[in-house]
C-alpha positions in Angstrom: 110.8 104.4 137.4 110.7 107.9 138.7 109.7 111.2 137.3 107.0 113.7 137.4 104.5 111.6 135.4 104.9 108.8 138.1 104.6 111.1 141.1 102.1 110.1 143.8 99.6 113.1 143.1 99.7 112.2 139.4 99.2 108.5 140.0 96.2 109.2 142.4 94.6 111.8 139.9 94.6 109.3 137.1 93.4 106.5 139.3 90.5 108.6 140.3 89.7 109.4 136.6 90.0 105.7 135.7 87.6 104.7 138.6 85.1 107.4 137.5 85.3 106.3 133.9 84.8 102.6 134.9 81.8 103.6 137.0 80.3 105.5 134.1 80.8 102.5 131.8 79.0 100.2 134.3 76.3 102.8 134.8 75.6 103.0 131.1 75.6 99.2 130.7 73.2 98.6 133.5 70.8 101.3 132.2 70.8 99.8 128.8 70.1 96.4 130.3 67.1 97.5 132.2 65.9 99.7 129.5 65.4 102.8 131.7 67.6 105.3 129.8 65.4 108.1 131.1 61.9 108.9 132.3 60.9 109.5 128.6 62.5 106.5 127.3 65.3 108.3 125.6 69.1 108.2 126.3 69.5 112.0 126.4 69.4 112.2 130.2 72.0 109.5 130.5 74.2 111.1 128.0 74.0 114.4 129.9 75.0 112.7 133.1 77.9 110.9 131.4 79.3 114.1 129.8 78.9 116.1 133.0 80.8 113.5 135.2 83.4 112.7 132.5 84.2 116.4 132.0 84.5 117.0 135.7 86.7 113.9 136.2 89.0 114.7 133.2 89.5 118.3 134.1 89.8 117.6 137.7 92.5 115.0 137.2 94.5 117.3 134.8 94.4 120.1 137.4 95.2 117.7 140.3 98.2 116.3 138.3 99.7 119.6 137.3 98.8 121.5 140.6 98.4 118.9 143.3 98.4 121.7 146.0 95.2 123.2 144.4 92.2 121.9 146.1 90.0 122.7 143.2 91.3 119.7 141.2 90.6 117.3 143.9 87.2 118.7 144.5 86.3 118.2 140.8 87.4 114.6 141.1 85.3 114.2 144.3 82.3 115.8 142.7 82.7 113.5 139.7 83.1 110.3 141.8 80.1 111.2 143.9 77.8 111.6 141.0 79.2 108.5 139.2 78.9 106.3 142.3 75.3 107.6 142.9 74.3 106.9 139.4 75.9 103.5 139.4 74.2 102.6 142.7 70.9 103.6 141.4 71.2 101.8 138.1 72.2 98.7 140.1 69.1 99.0 142.2 67.0 99.2 139.1 68.6 96.1 137.7 68.1 94.2 141.0 64.5 95.3 141.3 63.7 94.2 137.8 64.9 90.8 138.6 62.7 90.8 141.8 65.4 91.5 144.4 64.2 94.0 146.9 66.3 92.9 149.9 69.0 94.6 152.0 71.5 94.8 149.2 69.0 96.6 146.9 67.9 99.0 149.7 71.6 99.7 150.8 72.5 100.6 147.2 69.5 102.9 147.0 70.3 104.4 150.4 73.9 105.2 149.3 72.7 106.9 146.1 70.4 109.2 148.1 73.1 110.9 150.1 75.8 110.8 147.5 73.9 113.2 145.3 73.9 116.1 147.8 77.6 115.4 148.5 78.3 116.0 144.8 76.2 119.1 144.7 78.1 120.5 147.7 81.4 119.8 146.1 80.5 121.3 142.6 78.1 124.1 143.6 79.7 125.5 146.9 83.2 124.5 147.6 84.5 124.8 144.0 83.2 128.2 143.5 84.5 129.4 147.0 88.0 128.1 146.2 88.3 128.8 142.5 90.8 129.4 140.9 93.8 128.9 143.4 92.3 126.7 146.0 92.1 129.5 148.5 89.2 131.6 149.8 88.9 135.2 148.6 90.0 136.3 152.1 89.9 135.0 155.7 86.5 136.6 156.2 85.0 133.8 154.0 86.2 131.1 156.3 83.0 131.1 158.4 81.0 130.7 155.1 83.1 127.6 154.2 82.6 126.0 157.7 78.9 126.7 157.7 78.5 125.2 154.2 80.5 122.1 155.3 78.3 121.8 158.4 75.0 122.2 156.4 76.1 119.6 154.0 76.9 117.3 156.9 73.4 118.0 158.3 71.8 117.2 154.9 73.7 113.9 154.5 72.7 112.9 158.1 69.0 113.7 157.4 68.9 111.9 154.1 70.7 108.9 155.4 68.7 108.4 158.6 65.3 109.5 157.5 62.8 106.6 158.0 60.3 105.6 155.3 60.6 105.4 151.5 63.8 106.6 149.9 63.6 109.4 147.4 64.4 107.5 144.2 63.2 107.6 140.5 59.5 107.5 139.7 58.0 104.0 140.1 60.9 102.8 142.3 59.9 102.6 146.0 62.2 101.1 148.7 62.4 101.6 152.4 65.5 103.1 154.1 67.3 100.2 155.7 69.0 102.6 158.2 66.1 104.9 159.0 65.8 106.0 162.6 62.2 105.9 163.8 62.9 107.8 167.0 63.5 111.5 166.9 61.6 112.3 163.7 61.0 115.8 164.8 64.8 116.3 165.5 65.7 114.8 162.1 63.3 116.9 160.3 64.7 120.0 162.0 68.3 118.9 161.1 67.2 118.5 157.5 65.5 121.9 157.3 68.5 123.6 158.8 71.0 121.8 156.6 68.9 122.5 153.4 68.6 126.3 154.3 72.3 126.4 155.0 73.0 124.8 151.7 70.9 127.2 149.8 72.6 130.1 151.6 76.0 128.5 150.8 75.2 128.3 147.1 74.2 132.0 147.0 77.4 132.9 149.0 79.5 130.9 146.6 78.2 132.8 143.6 78.6 136.0 145.5 82.3 135.1 146.2 82.9 134.8 142.5 81.4 138.2 141.9 83.7 139.6 144.7 86.8 138.0 143.1 85.9 139.4 139.7 85.6 142.9 141.2 88.8 142.8 143.1 91.0 140.6 141.0 93.7 142.0 138.6 95.8 140.5 135.9 95.6 136.8 135.1 93.4 136.3 138.2 90.7 138.4 136.6 91.0 136.6 133.4 90.5 133.2 135.3 87.3 134.5 136.8 86.2 135.7 133.3 86.6 132.0 132.1 84.4 130.8 134.9 81.7 133.4 134.4 81.8 132.5 130.7 81.1 128.8 131.5 78.4 129.8 133.9 76.7 132.1 131.3 76.8 129.2 128.8 75.0 126.9 131.2 72.5 129.6 132.1 71.7 130.3 128.5 71.4 126.6 127.7 68.9 126.0 130.5 66.9 129.1 129.5 66.9 127.9 125.9 65.7 124.5 126.9 62.9 125.9 129.1 61.9 128.3 126.3 61.8 125.5 123.8 59.7 123.3 126.2 57.3 126.2 126.9 56.6 126.9 123.3 56.4 123.2 122.4 59.2 123.4 119.9 61.5 120.9 121.5 62.0 117.2 122.3 63.7 115.5 125.2 66.8 115.0 123.2 67.0 118.6 122.1 66.5 120.0 125.6 69.1 117.6 127.1 71.5 118.3 124.3 71.4 122.1 125.3 71.8 121.3 129.0 74.6 118.9 128.3 76.5 121.5 126.4 76.0 123.9 129.3 77.1 121.4 131.9 80.2 120.6 130.1 81.1 124.2 129.7 81.6 124.9 133.4 84.3 122.3 134.1 86.0 123.0 130.8 86.1 126.7 131.5 87.4 126.0 134.9 90.3 123.9 133.5 91.2 126.5 130.9 91.3 129.2 133.6 93.3 127.2 136.1 95.8 125.8 133.7 96.0 129.1 131.9 95.4 127.6 128.5 94.8 130.6 126.1 94.0 132.6 129.2 93.8 136.0 127.5 91.6 134.8 124.6 88.5 134.9 126.8 87.9 138.5 125.9 87.8 137.6 122.1 85.8 134.5 122.8 83.1 136.5 124.8 83.1 139.2 122.1 82.5 136.6 119.3 79.9 134.7 121.4 77.9 137.9 121.9 78.2 138.9 118.3 77.2 135.6 116.6 74.6 134.9 119.3 72.8 138.2 118.6 73.5 137.7 114.9 71.9 134.2 114.9 68.8 135.5 116.7 68.5 138.4 114.2 69.0 136.1 111.2 66.6 133.5 112.5 63.9 136.0 113.2 64.4 137.7 109.9 64.3 134.3 108.1 60.9 133.3 109.8 59.4 136.8 109.3 60.3 137.0 105.7 59.1 133.4 104.9 55.7 134.4 106.4 55.7 137.8 104.5 56.7 136.3 101.1 54.1 133.5 101.6 51.4 136.0 102.2 52.5 138.0 99.2 53.4 135.3 96.8 50.8 132.5 97.7 47.8 134.3 96.0 49.9 134.8 92.8 52.0 131.6 92.5 50.7 129.2 95.1 54.3 128.1 95.6 55.8 128.0 99.0 59.2 127.0 97.6 59.5 130.3 96.0 58.9 132.1 99.4 61.5 130.0 101.0 64.1 130.7 98.3 63.4 134.5 98.4 63.8 134.4 102.2 67.1 132.5 102.0 68.5 135.1 99.5 67.4 137.9 101.7 69.0 136.4 104.7 72.2 135.7 102.8 72.3 139.4 101.7 71.7 140.5 105.3 74.4 138.4 106.9 77.5 140.5 106.1 76.0 144.0 106.8 74.3 142.7 110.0 77.5 141.2 111.3 79.5 144.3 110.8 76.9 146.5 112.4 76.5 144.2 115.4 80.2 143.9 115.9 80.5 147.7 115.8 77.7 148.1 118.3 79.2 145.4 120.6 82.6 147.0 120.5 81.3 150.5 121.2 79.0 149.3 124.0 81.2 146.7 125.8 84.7 147.0 124.6 85.0 150.8 124.3 88.8 150.8 124.9 89.3 148.2 122.2 87.1 150.2 119.9 88.9 153.5 120.6 92.3 151.9 120.1 91.2 150.4 116.7 90.0 153.9 115.6 93.3 155.4 116.7 95.3 152.9 114.7 93.1 153.4 111.7 93.6 157.2 111.9 97.4 156.8 112.3 97.4 154.5 109.2 95.7 157.0 107.1 98.1 159.8 108.3 101.1 157.6 107.6 100.1 157.1 103.9 100.1 160.9 103.3 103.1 161.9 105.5 106.8 161.9 104.4 108.4 163.9 107.3 109.9 161.5 109.8 109.6 163.9 112.7 105.9 164.3 112.1 105.6 160.5 111.6 107.4 160.0 114.9 105.1 162.4 116.8 102.0 160.6 115.5 103.4 157.3 116.3 104.2 158.2 119.9 100.6 159.6 120.3 99.1 156.5 118.9 101.2 154.3 121.2 100.3 156.4 124.3 96.6 156.3 123.5 96.3 152.6 122.7 98.9 150.8 124.8 99.1 153.4 127.6 102.7 152.6 128.6 104.5 154.4 131.5 107.2 155.4 129.2 107.9 155.2 125.5 110.8 156.2 123.3 111.5 156.1 119.5 114.9 155.2 118.2 116.0 155.8 114.6 119.2 154.4 113.1 121.8 157.0 112.1 121.6 158.0 108.5 117.9 157.1 108.2 116.5 158.6 105.1 114.3 161.7 105.6 
């Protein structure tokens, strides 16, 4: 059978996806078996890893199938496989150690997991950002950055794979590196330091390349970068929210990891929407609504908590009923929702979407004039002015059918 769906890139892409899903399933089963779902004994960490890897594998396979010449799809598949294989190897080590096996097989699996993590980090955190969205660098001047990042990643892998002594595994799991090199410790330490410094610089350069693309891109390329920045912003906010909840003691392991999981999934999903151009030009509306309802949620939450405390202070000496304070606060927040949303929407439009705000004002003004005007010549003049101010075309003309009523 022939056809696009059975082409070699498509077959390879879905094979990589199936392999990653199989590894994730085995990874989950092994962790359930050894009852080490996380350091806190909760499944949230494992869920975060599974969602992150599955989203990268799925989006990567879709991009690789549709656009096999775009390196971004294959890099996403590579990152997913690196993380999935590393997690599966580590869970296999835990299962073997629990049964008392600490021989060469266990140590080899542990060894492979230690250097696969930085490989996945290099793919996801450096190369993907440098080559997003079309699989090409922003310009030829970025080629030395790509080469330096690849060399730094190789140095880190060599350092981690050949470093003698105990492997860097999970807490309570200590195994010796079966392939550690005792000679040349100083050289290996220097290689590791150079590689880690290069990786850090590579991550910073990759983020900078996204900013450069955003400043120089036009048309659909700019919209694609907006999608990536939106996913990155969601990840940053989710991490900040998790840290804030942990700092104030208002969170649990499950809540924190749920926030981080949502942020991790947002990055590959936003990449996929950008590259495949799915609802590409909706990103401005999505960003607008996210800002509006994010600010609105914060205002409503703060108002609710403050009003509950205020009403309790006022009503407790009189009624001694906390339910009355909660009911009054709920009614106050419900009354505040509509006006607050309109005011926040208007402020966001004026501050961040000025052209859209001005265009909307122009159309509203034209609508009011149209209701009171009967002269077609005057209407045509106002219409052309509104079109010129809102759409800003290079040329515009108005055609009226012969015999049109005046």
